[in-house]
N, C-alpha and C positions, 0 to 999 in steps of 0.2 A: 607292647611294638613285638615281641615274640608270638605270642599265639596270635600276636595278626599278622604280623608274619607268614608264619606253617603255614593260619587259612591263602594261607596268595597263593604260598607254593601247591599248595595241595589242589586250588585248584586249575591250577598253571598243570599237573601230575592232569590232571584226568581229564580237559580241555588240550591236551596235548596228546593222549593214550585214548580216547577214541577219536584223533581225526587220524592222526595214527592210521592204528585198527583196518576204519570207515575209507581211508584212502586204497589200504596192500586190499584190503579186502574185495572192494572195488573193483580195482584196478583188481587183476588176481582174476579177480571172474572176470569182467570186460576181456581180456588175456584172453585164455579156458573158450572158453565162448569161442574167440575170432578164434584163433588155434583150431578148436575142435571143427569151423564152417568148412574153411578152408582144407581143413584133412578128407572133410566129406563131399565136401564136392572135387578135391581130385582122385577123392573115388569112389562117389558118381561116375567124373565126365572118363573115366580106367575101365568101368563094368560094363558104360555106355559104350565106350571105342572096344571093347575085348569079345559085343555081343555084337560089334558091324558084320562083322563079313558072315556070324554061320546063317546072321538073320536074313542076308540078299540073296543067299544059297541057297535061305530056304530050310539051313538045318535048325525044323523049333525043340528035335526032339536035345540034339545040341544046347540048348540056348535052352532050354530046362534043365540042363544036367549044371552047367554052367551057374548059376544062378541058387543052385544048392550050395551047387560047393563053398563057390562067394560063400553064403550063410549062413556056412556056419565058421567066418571066419570071430575072432573076436568084434563084439561089440556092435556087430552089425547084427542085424535083430528084421525082417519083412524084406526080403527086395519084389516089386512086386511087377509086372515089365502089365498096363493092363493098355485096353482098345479105345479107339473116340473115346465108347459108351458107359466108359470111367467099371469095361466087367475085369474081371484079374487074368489074364491070358497062360503066364509063365508065373511058376511064381521061392523061393527059395522055401515056400508052404507049402506043401501039394495038398491040401485040403484047399483051403484057398482057394484055386486056380476055378474058373469059370463063378467066379462067388461077387456081388458087387462090390464097388470097393470103396471102405466107410472117413476114409481117408480125407480130410476137407481141403490138402498141399493138393490131392491129387486135383479136383473137383474146383480151385483155383487153376490148377494147367493149364485144363479142359478149356474152361469158360475164358482165360485173362493169353495162352497160348505162353506165354513167360515161361521160368525159368523162379524155379517158390521151395525157400523155405522157411519152421515153423519149426517151433519146439506141442507136440499131440500125448494128451493123456489117458492109455487102455487101461484102465484096473492099476495092478497096477505099475507099469510099466509106465517108461516116456521119456521116447525118442523122439529126436531131434531127424523128423520129415526132412528130405530132399529129389524135389519131384521135377524130371527136366521130360521136356515137351517133345515130343519121334513128332518131325516132319514130313512127310509124303515127302522127296527128295527125284529126279524126274532117274534117281534110279529106282526107287520103289515102286517107280509106279508101272514100270510092265506084268507086273503081280498084283499091282491096289491097287492102278486107274487114277483116271489128275482130279478126279470128284471129291477126296480129302485133299485138307491140307495140314491134315495132323491125327496120325497113323496113332498115338495111342502117350502114355506114361508110365519114363521110369525111375522110381518113384523105389529111396534103397531109404533107410528104418537103423541107424544112430542109436544102439542101446548108451542116455543116459544121464541111468543111476548109477554106474560107477563113475564117474564121472564127476558128476554132483557129488556123490560120498566125497573122489579126491579133495570136494571144493570147502567142505564142508567141517573134513580135518584140519588144514588147511584156516579155515576157521576157530579154528580151534584153537590151531595153535601158537596164533596170534595174539587170543585173545586170552591165555594161560599163558601166555610174554607178557602180557597191555600186565594182570596181573599182578605174576611176579616185578613187573618191571617199578608199579606200584606203591607194591607193600612195599619193597625200597624205598620209594620214594619218602614215602609214610616213613617207615624207623629210622632212615633222613633226619624229615625232619624232626622224628620225638626224638631225635638226641639231640641238633641240634636246640631245639627247647630242653631239655634240665642243663648242655652245651648253658645255654642264657641265661638259663635260670639261675645257675647253680654261680654265674659270672655278676648278674646279677645279687644275689642275694650276698658272692665274699665282697666285690666292691662296696655294698647295704654296710656290712662285720666289718669292713675295713676300714669304714667311716666313721661308723660310731666309734669302730677301737680306737682310732685315734681321736677323734671327735676330746672319746675318753680319757684318755693318752694324757691328752692337752688340758679339756680339765680337770685332770687329776693332780701336772704339776703344775696347774695355778692354784690350784687349789690344794698344798703342801706350802707352795710360797706368798700363798695367804695366811696359810694356819699359821706360816713360822713370819709370818710377818703382827697377822696377834698377839701374835702371846708375844715380840717385842712389843704390838700396843703394851697390854695388858698390862703389859709388869712393866711399862716403861713412864703411864699416862694414871695411870689404875689408882697410887694412888698419891701421885702429887696429888689429883685431884679432887682424892678421899682428903687429902690434908688444908684444901683450900675449902673445900665447901667448907670443915665442921671451925676450921678459919670464921669465913666467913658466917657462920651460924654461931659459934663465939664477938666477933663485935658487932654481932645483930642486939641476940642479950647487953651490947653494954653501952651499947648506943641508944640516945631519946625515941619514945613514940614520934615527939616529934619535929623533931630533925627528919624531915617527908622524903627533904633530894636524898642521903644521902641512904635512908632503909630501903629507899623503889633504886638503888645503882648498886645492893648488896644484892636485893629480889635478878635485878640482870645481870650478878655474873653468877645469882643458881641459875634461874633456867640455865644460862649459855656452860654450866656443868653438867647437866641437869644432860644437856643434850649431847657435851663433845662422853657423853659413859652411854649413851645410847651407839652414837656411832659404834665406841669398841665392843656393842652387842652384837649390834648390829653384823660390823666381822667378825666375830669370834662365835655366832649365830651362821652364818651361813658355811666357814671357814668350819666349822665340824662336822661328823657324818649325820645325816637325821634319821633318829632316832624316837619313832613314834610305842604309846601308850596306846596301847587301845582298851573302851571303851562300850557302855549299852549308852546310848547319851541321845538330846533331843538338840535334835541343830538349831528351836528356840530358845531352847530356854540358856542351853550358850549366848545364844544374835539377844539377852535379853539380861545376865546378866555382863553382860562383856557393851549394856547399849550403857545398861546404869552406871556404869565406868566418864563411860566417852558423855556423858552428860553434866554429872561433876563436873567433869572436867572444862563443857565446853558450854557450859551453860549462857555462860551474856558475850556470847562470839555473838551474835543476833542471826542461829543460821536454823529455820522450821525442822524437826524432825518430824516424817512419815514412819507409821510400822506394819506395816502389812502380814500379816503370821499366816500359812495356811492351818490347818491344824488337823488335817488325817500327818504331815507328816509322820511318821512310827521311829522308829528306836534305831536308828544303826552308827555301824564302829568311828568310833572317830575314837580322836586323841583329841578331848580338853583342850587344852595347853595353846595345842599347838594348833587349831583353828579358829577357839580366839587369840592369837597373837592374828590368825588372816585377815579378822576382820578388825585389829585393833588397828593391821597398817590398812586396807585397804580405807577406811573413815581417814583417818589421817590425809590420804594421799588429795580425798575428797573433801576434806572439805579443809583443808590448804589449797587448794582450788577453785573459794569460794571465800577471802578474803573480805567481801567486804559483806555475809550472808549470804544467805539463801536458799533452795529448799535439799534437801540429806533425805533420801528414799529407802527402807528399803523396805523389802519384805522375800519368803521362800516361798516356793512351791514343790509339791509332788505332782515330782514323771508314775509313768511305769517302771518307769526304768532308775529314773533314781533324782538327789535332790537337785534341786536349785535355789543360791543364794541372791539377788540381786542391789547394787546396791548403790543407787542414782543421787548424783549433783549435777548441780543452775549451776555448775561453773562454765569455766574459756572453751573449756573439751581442749582435746590434742589433735592436733596434723598424723595426715595418715605414714608420711614418711614415719613420725614414735612414737605412731601406733604399736611398728613393724619390730621396731625392738627394743618398747618397755619394756620385754619384760628379761634382757639383758645382761646378765650383773653387771652391774657398777657403770650404768649406760642411766644418767640426768638431766633434766634442762634446768632444775634449781643450781643458785644463788650457792644452794645449800645443803649440803645432802652426800649420800657419798655410793645413794645409787642404788642401793641390800634390799631393797623391804618391798616394791615388787619380784627382784628376785626369789625371797625369801620369800611370799604369795606360796608364789608359784610350783617353789622348792616341796610347800610343806603340799598341798595341794595335787597333784602327780604320785608324792611316795601316799598322799588318797588313792593312788585311779584314778585324780579327777581329774579337771580336765581345766582352762584359769579365761574370760576372755572381755573383750575389751568393746566397747561400742563410745563412738565418740562424735560427734559434731563441730567443728566450730561454735563459737559462743551460743548453742543451747547446749552445751552440758558432758557430762560421762556415765555411762552406764558399763562397772564388775561385774562379771554370772561368773561363778564357783560352780563347777556342780560337781558333787559327788553322786558316786552309785552309793544304791542304797542294795548290787545284789552281790556276788561273787566276793562277798567279806571276807571270809576264810580263806579267801587267795589268795588274799592284802596283804592278811595276817601275816599269811606261809611263804612272802612271795619277799616278802619285809625281813623276814625271823634270818629265815637263806639269802640278804643280803647285808645281815650284821650276821 
């Protein structure tokens, strides 16, 4: 969100700057051209009127002197007075007298007999030329006769180079100001991005700290509760189990119903002890003891125990191991606990039997353990909370089995996923990294 906003601000700033610079430059250019044209025409008409009297009186020497004098004014270049054939008769540049004009502006006036202005390039000179037709008025006819309607052309040339330099100066100034403004926007955007990122990081850190604090308080409360449960329940449970064993040894084996009740009592005692053990396991910090281990062997050892325990439950067991998996750093005992919990969860999902499949797979960066069943499946809403401590949909249990699994896997630097479809079954996928194992140990040591 922050980076996208900064990108949008940068693009909008660039567009805004381009529009501002272009508009200002074009406005200034057109305004300058129009202003200079107006000044040029005022000057040209002034020169024409100044020459009017000496020309009527036939004082052409005065006309020449006036053109030379006016031609010395700043920004004026090549003031010519031509005849109707385009021959320069009087000029601010005496060397051009009696030479044919090369100005297209003068030629246009001679043809069209109207005032013309245009830019003309002469070598390094860039001139704005203004040309006025000199008509054969009645007051001129005593000397020139009445056969011609056009006597010649007065052409005034203005040096446009300084004006163009001024325009370039203004343009450079606009560009520099725009660049400064753009840099300012970029700096503000970067600062905004840093502030935004810092705020985001602070917010995330605050959330993590808050969650950690809540978890710590919860764990402390659970620890106190677990200690109390362990003290108040384990000793009585042990006594009851010993008493049950003693009664079983005194009762004749032919008393089937009584022996069955005693077995049920022992199973319930084991279940109660397991609940206490899970609470104690979850409430205590998970300390891992790493060794180089083969995941297939760990699973096989665990499966041997599960097979013996559940051989009569009508569950078909399928094993698919990837024999290319190398040894990686694992806590054997904790990983066995993960496998047992996931297998128990899958078997409980198939009370009437079914297919239980466990497989391993080697990927470039990790090892995957998949445990799937053909049970009733898990609803989507339940899947999102399945690893939450004390969340359970079962009539019995405290909802810590999968939380313990997830905690152990995360301590190994891995992740636990669940994929399930109603009435089709569930797959638990445990991913364990095969790289950066040393870093995991170091982080675990630092946490300890």
